[in-house]
N, C-alpha and C positions, 0 to 999 in steps of 0.2 A: 867544671861545666855548669856552675850555678846559673839557673835561670836561662840557660842557653836554649835555642830552638832545636833541641836534639830529641829525636824519638826512636832512633835506631842505633843500637850499640854494636852492630856487626863490624863497623870500621875499627873499633877498638879491640876486637877479639884477637888480633895478632900481637897485641902488646902483652905477651905472656909474663913479663917480668914486673908488671905494674903492681904496686903495693897499696896505693891509696887511690880511690876513685870517688869523687863527689859529684853526683848528678842530681842534686837537690833542685826541686821545682822545675823539672824538665817534663817533656811529654813521653818519657820512657815508660813502657808498660811491660816489656819483655826483657828479662835478664839472662836469657839462655846464652847469649854470646859470652857472658862472664864466666861460664863454666870452663873456658879455656885459659883462665887466669888463676892458676893454683897458688900464686904467691900473694894474692890479694889479702890484705890485713884490715883495711878500713874501707867500708862502703856506706855511703850516705845516700839513701833512697827517699829521704824526707820530701813529702809533697809530690811524689810521682804517682803514676797509676799502676804501679807494680802490685800484683796480688798473689802471684805464684812464686814461691821461694825454692821450688824443687831444684832448679839449676845450681843453687848455692850449696846443696847438700854435701858435696865432697870437699868443701873449702875448709880444711882443717887448720889453716893459718889465720883464719879470720879472728880478729881481736875486737873490732868495734863495728856494729851494724846499726844504722839509724833507720827506723821504720815508722817514725811518727808521721801522721797525716798521710797514710797510705791505706788502700783497701785490703791489706794483708789480713787474712782471717785464719791462717793455718801456719803455725810455727814448727810443726813436726819435722819438716825437712832439715831443721837446724839441730835436731836432737843429739847428734853425734859430735857437735862442735865442742871444743874444750876451751875454757878460759875466755869466752867471748862475752862482751857487754852488749846487750841489745836494748836500744832505746825505743820505747813504745808510748803511745798515747794512753791515758788512763782508761779509756774505753776498750783498749786492746788487752788489758790485763787478763781478762777471762779466757783468752785464747791460748794461754801458756799451757802446753800439754804436760801431763803428769811426768813424762820422761825428763823434761827440763826441771820441773819442780824437785824431783828426786835427786838431781845432780847439782843442787844449788851451790855446793862448795866449788864446783868447777865452772858453772855458768851463772853469771850475774845478770839479772834483768832489772833495768832501771825504768821506772814508770814516771813519765812526765805528764802533768795535767794539761788538758786542752783548754783553750780559752772559750 
């Protein structure tokens, strides 16, 4: 769905077996419908208006999460995820909660520089 005119993810909520979802540079701001996708492993939110990651809290299969160029300011909902790589802007590095920092062997955070 790269650059697609999508703002509502509710139509995709029934796709409970989906493993990868790329909604980069869309008008999506609410990821609540994704909570019904427990098999999701890769999620690209780059360039979206998503700020609340709470609906992703129970996604234990998540392996890769792209959050660059988003207004996300709280990563604590991701604290229980294991073996996930999270891509952040350099400016977002300060929002990594201590819970994630303590589990660095199981959670890898990759910081990319903004232009």
